[in-house]
Structures are given as structure tokens and as C-alpha cells.
C-alpha positions in Angstrom: 2.0 -34.5 -0.8 2.3 -35.6 -4.8 1.1 -33.4 -7.9 -1.3 -35.2 -8.1 -3.4 -35.0 -5.4 -2.1 -31.2 -4.6 -3.5 -30.7 -8.2 -7.2 -32.3 -6.4 -7.1 -30.1 -3.8 -6.6 -27.0 -5.4 -9.5 -28.0 -8.3 -11.4 -28.5 -5.0 -10.7 -24.9 -3.4 -11.4 -23.3 -7.0 -14.8 -25.0 -6.7 -15.6 -24.3 -3.9 -14.7 -20.8 -3.9 -16.6 -20.2 -7.4 -19.8 -21.3 -4.9 -18.2 -18.2 -2.2 -17.0 -20.7 0.6 -15.0 -18.4 2.8 -13.7 -21.2 4.2 -12.0 -22.4 1.3 -10.3 -18.9 1.2 -9.3 -19.3 4.9 -7.7 -22.7 3.7 -5.8 -21.5 1.0 -4.7 -18.6 2.8 -3.1 -20.9 5.7 -1.5 -23.4 3.4 0.1 -20.3 0.6 0.6 -17.4 3.2 4.2 -18.4 4.3 5.4 -19.1 0.7 3.5 -16.2 -0.6 5.2 -14.0 2.0 8.4 -15.2 1.7 8.2 -14.6 -2.3 6.7 -11.1 -2.1 9.6 -10.0 0.6 12.2 -11.3 -2.2 11.1 -8.7 -4.2 10.3 -5.7 -2.1 12.8 -6.0 0.9 10.4 -4.7 3.2 8.0 -7.0 5.9 4.8 -4.4 5.9 5.1 -4.3 2.3 5.3 -7.9 1.5 2.5 -8.5 4.0 0.0 -6.2 2.6 1.0 -7.8 -1.0 -0.3 -11.3 0.3 -3.2 -9.6 2.1 -3.9 -7.9 -1.5 -3.7 -11.1 -2.8 -6.3 -13.4 -1.5 -8.8 -9.9 -1.7 -8.2 -10.7 -5.1 -8.3 -14.1 -5.8 -11.7 -13.4 -4.1 -13.2 -10.6 -5.7 -11.8 -13.0 -9.3 -12.7 -16.3 -8.0 -15.8 -16.7 -11.5 -12.9 -16.4 -13.4 -10.3 -18.6 -11.9 -10.0 -22.0 -14.2 -9.3 -25.6 -13.5 -7.3 -25.9 -16.8 -3.8 -24.0 -15.4 -2.4 -24.0 -12.1 -3.9 -22.9 -9.0 -0.4 -22.2 -7.6 0.8 -20.0 -10.6 -2.6 -18.0 -10.5 -1.8 -16.7 -7.6 2.0 -16.4 -7.7 1.8 -14.2 -10.6 -0.7 -12.1 -8.5 1.7 -12.0 -6.3 4.5 -11.6 -8.8 2.6 -8.2 -10.4 1.6 -6.2 -7.0 4.9 -6.8 -6.3 6.5 -4.9 -9.3 3.3 -2.2 -9.2 5.1 -2.1 -5.6 8.6 -1.5 -7.2 7.0 0.9 -9.8 5.0 3.1 -8.0 8.0 3.4 -5.3 10.2 4.4 -8.2 8.2 7.1 -9.5 7.8 8.4 -5.2 11.5 8.2 -5.3 11.9 10.5 -8.2 9.2 12.9 -7.5 10.8 13.4 -4.4 14.2 13.6 -5.8 13.1 16.2 -8.0 10.9 17.7 -5.0 14.3 18.4 -3.4 16.1 19.7 -6.3 13.9 22.1 -6.7 13.8 23.3 -3.6 17.6 23.8 -2.9 17.3 25.5 -6.3 14.2 27.9 -5.9 14.6 28.3 -1.9 16.0 31.8 -2.2 13.3 33.2 -4.4 10.8 34.9 -1.8 7.6 33.5 -3.2 9.2 30.2 -4.1 9.8 29.9 0.1 6.3 31.9 0.7 4.6 28.7 -1.7 6.5 26.3 0.3 5.7 27.6 3.8 1.8 28.3 3.3 1.5 24.2 1.6 3.1 23.4 4.7 1.1 24.8 6.6 -2.0 23.7 4.6 -0.1 20.1 4.7 -0.2 20.7 8.8 -3.9 22.3 9.2 -4.5 19.1 7.2 -3.8 16.8 9.7 -4.6 18.8 12.3 -8.3 18.4 11.2 -7.8 14.3 11.4 -9.3 12.9 14.5 -6.9 12.4 17.6 -5.9 9.2 17.2 -5.4 9.0 13.7 -3.4 12.2 14.2 -1.2 10.3 16.2 -1.2 7.1 14.5 -0.2 9.4 11.4 2.5 11.4 13.0 4.4 8.2 14.4 4.3 7.0 10.8 5.6 10.1 8.7 7.4 12.1 11.6 9.2 9.2 13.4 9.0 6.9 10.3 7.5 3.7 12.4 6.5 1.0 10.8 3.0 -0.7 11.2 3.9 -2.8 13.5 5.9 -0.6 15.8 2.9 1.7 16.0 0.9 -1.3 17.0 3.0 -2.3 19.6 3.0 1.5 21.1 -0.2 2.1 20.7 -1.6 -1.5 22.1 -3.2 -1.9 18.8 -3.6 -3.8 15.4 -1.7 -3.7 12.6 -4.6 -4.0 10.4 -6.1 -1.0 12.6 -2.7 1.2 11.7 -2.6 0.3 7.9 -6.0 1.5 7.5 -5.8 4.5 9.9 -2.8 5.9 7.5 -4.4 5.0 4.6 -7.6 7.0 5.2 -5.2 10.0 6.8 -3.3 9.7 3.2 -6.9 9.9 1.2 -8.2 12.6 3.7 -5.4 15.0 3.2 -4.5 14.2 -0.2 -8.6 15.5 -0.6 -8.1 18.5 0.9 -4.7 19.7 -0.9 -6.2 18.6 -4.2 -8.9 21.7 -3.3 -5.9 23.9 -2.8 -4.7 26.2 -4.9 -1.6 26.5 -3.1 -1.3 22.6 -4.1 -1.9 23.1 -7.5 0.2 25.8 -8.3 3.6 23.8 -6.7 2.5 20.8 -8.2 2.3 22.5 -11.5 5.9 24.3 -10.7 7.3 21.0 -10.0 6.1 19.0 -13.3 6.5 21.9 -15.9 9.9 21.3 -18.0 
């Protein structure tokens, strides 16, 4: 396909997207998906995360369809979204790893203090109680993810459900657990201790 023809097809898709035609989004997805996935994977080195980034990319394309311009390369627009999401994911991962490292260090540093041991014990019990309050299926999915470190795909195969169901379930579980922890005085004390200079 020549670049001229490719540009015309992109302009057609943009026009249809601006009209709210979901079929156009499906066509764009089918056309770009494999390349976008490979591009995302080259950054994050994770199949699940690359797949999630691509899904989020098409969600953003749909949400931003009114602002897409035919004056610029549609392909570049899409790949730029993937790149930005991938970089955001990597930055988030770095922040989380830094926090985990600090957390582990402080646990090793403070674990001999009775007061600190009590806080960690109470926090652990609070988190466990939050998980126990989740619906049975979501408990199972969450524990497979966090305790057995299974991927979304591995969980979906084991439980006979879709990867998207697994993803949504874990997202909802994390949201509920974080919400419960945010209300916990224990949680606030521990986080405050970790973040102080």
C-alpha cells in the first residue's frame, strides 16, 4: 500500500471516528494492533502490560476522537500515545520498586522494635481482613495474582475466565482494599513513618 493511499485511509478513519463510528475504531484496532503491541512490548517487556497499554491506547483514541487532526500523521499520533503510556508505566514501576525497596529496608531496620512489630502485624491483619471481605471469586483471583504471582493469562486459564475479567477483578479489588486501608489509622501511621525523612 502506497503512503498516499495509506494517508487517505487514515483520513477516512479519522472522519468516521469523529462521527462516532465504532466500526472505524475496530478497523483501526485490527490494522494497528500487532505493531502497537510490539512497540509497547519493546518498552515494558511484559505481555500483560503491553496488552493493557494497547487497550488503553484505543480507549484514548476514542475519547480524544474529536481532537484528532488530519493535518498530522494518524499513525504517529497513535504510536505517540503508546509511547507516552509505556513511559508512564515504567515511571510508575520505578516509583513502586523504590517504595518497596525503602519499605523492605525499614522493615529490616525496625523489626526489632516491639512498637514497630505491632504496627506491621496490625497492618498485615488489616490487609488480610480487607481481602477476606472481597467476593469469593475476586478473593481467589486476587490471591492467585498476589500470593502465587500468576499472570492475568495464567489466572484466566486456571479459572476458565477471560483475561479482561481477571484484569477488571484485580483492579476493583485493589481499589476496594486501598479505600479500606486509607480509612485505617494503622495504615496512615505506617505510611507516614515510611515517608518521613
